[in-house]
TIMI-829896 format. One line per 4 residues: number of its first residue (from 0); their letters; for each residue x, y, z of C-alpha. Coordinates in Angstrom, 1 decimal, padded with zeros to 4 digits. Each point is the difference from the previous one (the first is absolute). Example, Ala and Ser with C-alpha at 12.3 -4.5 7.8 and 13.67 -1.06 7.14 Angstrom:
0) AS) 012.3/-004.5/007.8 | 001.4/003.4/-000.7
//
This chain:
0) MAPV) -028.7/-150.9/044.1 | -000.7/-002.3/002.9 | 002.7/-002.6/000.8 | 000.0/-003.7/-000.6
4) VRAA) 001.1/-001.5/003.3 | 001.6/-003.5/000.0 | -001.3/-001.5/003.2 | 000.6/-003.4/001.7
8) LVQA) -001.5/-002.2/002.7 | 001.0/-003.2/001.7 | -002.1/-002.9/001.1 | 002.1/-002.4/002.1
12) TWTG) 000.0/-003.2/001.9 | 001.1/000.0/003.7 | 003.6/-001.2/000.3 | -000.1/-000.9/003.7
16) DTES) 002.0/002.9/001.5 | 000.1/003.8/-000.3 | 003.6/000.3/-001.2 | -000.5/-002.2/-003.1
20) MIAK) -003.4/001.5/-000.7 | 001.4/003.5/-000.1 | 003.0/-001.1/-002.0 | -002.3/-001.6/-002.6
24) HEEY) -002.0/003.2/-000.4 | 003.3/002.0/-000.3 | 000.9/-002.2/-003.0 | -003.4/000.3/-001.6
28) AREA) 000.4/003.8/000.4 | 003.4/000.0/-001.7 | -001.5/-002.2/-002.8 | -002.8/002.5/-000.4
32) ARAG) 002.4/002.9/-000.1 | 002.0/-001.7/-002.7 | -003.2/-000.3/-002.0 | -000.5/003.8/000.4
36) AKVI) -002.6/000.1/002.8 | -000.1/003.2/002.0 | -002.4/-001.1/002.7 | -000.6/-003.3/001.8
40) GFQE) -002.4/-001.3/002.7 | 000.0/-003.1/002.2 | -002.7/-002.1/001.6 | -001.7/000.6/003.4
44) VFNA) 002.5/-000.4/002.9 | 002.5/-001.1/-002.7 | 002.9/-000.9/002.4 | -002.0/-002.5/002.1
48) PYFC) -002.4/-002.9/-000.3 | -003.7/000.8/000.1 | -000.1/-000.7/003.7 | -003.6/001.3/000.4
52) QVQE) -001.3/-003.5/-000.8 | 000.5/-000.6/003.8 | -000.3/002.2/003.1 | 003.3/-000.5/001.9
56) AEHY) 002.0/002.6/001.9 | 003.3/-001.4/-001.4 | -000.8/001.7/-003.3 | 000.5/003.5/001.4
60) RWAE) 003.7/-000.8/-000.6 | -000.5/000.9/-003.7 | -000.8/003.6/000.8 | 002.5/002.8/-000.4
64) AVPD) 000.2/003.8/-000.1 | -000.8/002.0/-003.1 | 002.0/001.7/-001.4 | 002.9/-000.8/002.3
68) GPTV) -000.2/-003.7/000.2 | 002.3/-002.4/-001.8 | -002.2/-000.9/-003.0 | -001.0/003.5/-001.0
72) SRMR) 003.6/001.2/000.5 | 001.2/-002.8/-002.3 | -002.7/000.8/-002.6 | 001.1/003.7/000.0
76) ALAR) 003.5/-001.3/-001.0 | -001.6/-002.1/-002.7 | -001.9/003.0/-001.4 | 003.3/002.0/-000.2
80) ETGM) 001.7/-002.9/-001.6 | -002.6/-000.7/-002.7 | -001.4/003.5/-000.4 | -003.5/-001.3/000.5
84) VVVV) -002.9/001.1/002.1 | -000.8/-002.9/002.5 | -003.2/-000.8/001.8 | 000.8/-002.0/003.1
88) PVFE) -002.8/-001.7/002.0 | 001.1/-001.1/003.5 | -001.4/-000.7/003.5 | 000.6/003.3/001.9
92) VEQE) 000.5/000.6/003.7 | -000.3/003.6/001.0 | 000.3/-000.5/003.7 | -000.9/-002.8/002.5
96) GFYY) -003.5/-001.2/-000.8 | -000.3/002.2/-003.2 | 000.3/-002.2/-003.0 | -001.1/000.7/-003.6
100) NTAA) -000.1/-001.7/-003.4 | 002.0/002.6/-001.9 | 001.7/000.8/-003.3 | 002.9/002.4/-000.2
104) VIDA) 000.5/001.9/-003.3 | 003.6/000.7/-000.9 | 001.1/002.3/-002.9 | 002.5/-000.8/-002.7
108) DGSY) 002.8/001.7/001.9 | -000.6/-002.0/003.1 | -001.9/002.8/001.9 | -002.8/-001.1/002.2
112) LGKY) -003.2/001.7/-001.1 | -002.5/-001.4/002.6 | -002.2/-002.9/000.7 | -003.6/-001.3/-000.3
116) RKHH) -001.6/-002.0/002.8 | -002.7/-002.5/-000.9 | -003.4/001.4/001.0 | -002.3/-003.0/-000.2
120) IPQV) 001.0/-003.0/002.2 | -001.6/-003.4/-000.5 | -000.7/-002.5/002.7 | -001.2/-003.2/-001.6
124) KGFW) 001.3/-003.6/-000.2 | 003.5/000.0/-001.5 | 000.2/003.8/000.1 | 000.2/000.8/003.7
128) EKYY) 001.4/003.5/-000.5 | -001.7/001.8/002.9 | 002.1/-002.1/002.3 | 003.1/001.8/-001.4
132) FKPG) -000.9/003.3/-001.6 | -001.6/003.3/001.1 | -002.0/001.7/-002.8 | 002.0/002.5/-002.0
136) NLGW) -000.1/003.7/001.1 | 002.1/001.8/-002.6 | -002.8/000.7/-002.5 | 000.4/-000.6/-003.7
140) PVFD) 003.4/001.4/-001.0 | 001.1/000.3/-003.6 | 003.8/000.4/-000.4 | 001.7/002.2/-002.6
144) TAVG) 002.7/-002.4/-001.3 | 002.5/000.1/-002.9 | -002.5/-001.8/-002.2 | -003.2/001.7/001.0
148) RIGV) -002.6/000.1/002.8 | -000.3/-003.4/001.7 | -002.5/-001.2/002.6 | -000.3/-003.3/002.0
152) YICY) -003.1/-002.0/001.0 | 000.7/-003.3/001.8 | -001.8/-003.3/-000.5 | -003.4/000.0/001.8
156) DRHF) -000.2/003.7/-000.6 | -000.8/-000.8/-003.6 | -003.6/-001.0/000.9 | -000.7/003.6/001.2
160) PEGW) -000.6/002.5/-002.9 | 000.4/003.1/002.2 | 003.8/-000.3/000.3 | 000.5/-000.6/-003.7
164) RQLG) -002.0/003.2/-000.6 | 001.9/002.1/002.5 | 003.3/-001.1/-001.6 | -001.4/001.2/-003.3
168) LNGA) -001.1/003.3/001.5 | 003.5/000.4/001.5 | 001.5/-000.3/-003.5 | 001.2/-003.6/-000.3
172) QLVY) 001.1/-001.1/-003.4 | 001.0/-003.5/001.1 | -001.1/-001.9/003.0 | 001.8/-003.1/001.3
176) NPSA) -002.2/-002.6/001.7 | 002.2/-002.5/001.8 | -002.0/-003.0/001.2 | -000.2/-003.5/001.5
180) TSRG) -003.2/-001.5/-001.3 | -000.9/-003.7/-000.1 | -001.5/-002.2/-002.7 | -003.6/-000.8/000.7
184) LSAY) -000.7/002.9/002.4 | -000.4/002.9/-002.4 | 001.9/-001.1/-003.1 | -002.8/000.9/-002.3
188) LWQL) 000.2/003.6/001.2 | 003.7/000.3/-000.7 | -000.3/000.8/-003.7 | -003.2/002.0/000.6
192) EQPA) 000.6/002.5/002.9 | 003.3/001.6/-001.0 | -001.0/000.5/-003.7 | -003.2/001.5/001.2
196) AAVA) 001.8/002.3/002.4 | 002.4/001.0/-002.8 | -003.0/000.9/-002.2 | -002.0/001.8/002.7
200) NEYF) 003.0/002.1/001.0 | 001.8/000.2/-003.3 | 003.6/-001.0/000.9 | 002.3/-003.0/-000.3
204) VAAI) -000.1/-002.7/002.6 | 002.7/-002.6/000.8 | -001.6/-003.0/001.7 | 002.5/-002.2/001.8
208) NRVG) -000.8/-003.4/001.6 | 002.2/-002.5/001.8 | 000.3/-003.4/-001.5 | 000.1/-003.5/001.4
212) QEEY) -000.7/-001.5/003.5 | 001.9/000.8/003.2 | 000.6/-001.8/003.3 | -002.5/001.9/002.1
216) GDND) -003.2/-001.1/-001.6 | -001.9/-001.4/-003.0 | -000.3/003.2/-002.0 | 000.9/-000.6/-003.6
220) FYGT) 001.2/003.4/-001.3 | -000.8/000.0/-003.7 | 002.2/002.7/-001.5 | -001.4/001.3/-003.3
224) SYFV) 001.4/003.4/000.7 | -000.6/002.6/-002.7 | 000.0/003.7/-001.1 | -003.2/001.5/-001.2
228) DPRG) -000.6/003.3/-001.8 | -002.6/002.7/000.5 | -002.3/-001.7/-002.5 | 000.0/-003.2/002.1
232) QFVG) 002.2/-001.9/-002.5 | 002.9/-002.2/001.0 | 003.4/001.4/-001.0 | 001.5/-003.2/-001.4
236) DPAD) -001.0/-003.4/001.5 | -000.4/-000.6/003.7 | 002.6/-002.1/001.8 | -000.3/-003.7/000.6
240) DKTE) -002.2/-001.4/002.7 | 002.5/-002.5/001.4 | 003.5/001.3/-000.4 | 001.8/003.2/001.0
244) ELLV) 000.6/002.6/-002.7 | 001.3/003.4/-000.8 | -002.2/002.1/-002.2 | 001.3/003.1/-001.9
248) RDLD) -002.5/002.0/-002.0 | -000.1/003.4/-001.7 | -002.7/002.3/001.3 | -001.0/002.9/-002.2
252) FGLI) -000.9/002.7/002.5 | -001.4/002.1/-002.9 | -003.0/-002.4/000.1 | -001.1/001.4/003.4
256) EEVR) -000.7/003.5/-001.5 | -001.6/-001.6/-003.1 | -002.4/-002.1/002.0 | -000.8/002.8/002.5
260) NQWA) -000.9/002.3/-002.8 | -002.1/-002.7/-001.8 | -001.9/-001.4/003.0 | 000.1/003.1/002.2
264) FYRD) -000.8/-002.0/003.2 | 001.7/002.6/002.2 | -001.9/002.8/-001.6 | -003.4/-001.7/000.7
268) RRPD) 000.6/-001.0/003.6 | -002.6/001.3/002.5 | 001.8/000.3/003.4 | -002.8/002.3/001.1
272) AYEG) -002.3/-003.0/-000.1 | 002.2/-002.5/001.7 | -000.2/001.0/003.6 | -001.8/-003.3/000.9
276) LTAP) 003.0/-002.0/-001.0 | 001.9/001.0/003.2 | -002.9/000.0/002.4 | 000.5/-002.5/002.9
//
């Protein structure tokens, strides 16, 4: 019998400094663990403001190594303490001039399993990410964790169906999608794209958005984070659109096999006919 996984996510307002932001997420994680959660994920670049609203070299100061930097090291200790799998999105520096929008995945015993680097990098007003980040180069990893097979897809990635599909082909049961998306830009897509991806690829998705306004621009991050199942249905209600919130939901992984047997999308794929999708 497939497990029911109690999963959590956090949408949070920016506190004004890294130390208090990390501490807030640690407390949310402890609260989730007390509620029985076994996996938790945080929002895009969770330990910093969304500095990509501007293009200023001073913001490279938020970057750190993965996995040996201070934030991921601290999250490894948190995972050991709580017994939860933790998905940790941060601004990564690999070496001088090599920066990535990254999420580390930490197992329930605190072991570092690996990282995902955001593939699709936007460069539009309020989202000047190409100034900071190189495109991801680690493929579409799916991590074998204590709760199942978990993948990550970050924010702007969600507009591109190819990565969602590759995560499914690689065996994902749950994909965390940490984001920072603003009211008025693509809000009407927020409750459309991730449920559609969950249906097309027949797995669970945890869609996480920041909430509130921050000091570096006018973006109004609208929260409404949620879990969605392989039928495209919300698991419980989405979070509020104005205040920070911890969501804890039970995900029945048995539904994945049930839906895949019923809808058979993977059986009926035609990769032999798709060569044009990757033509330059």
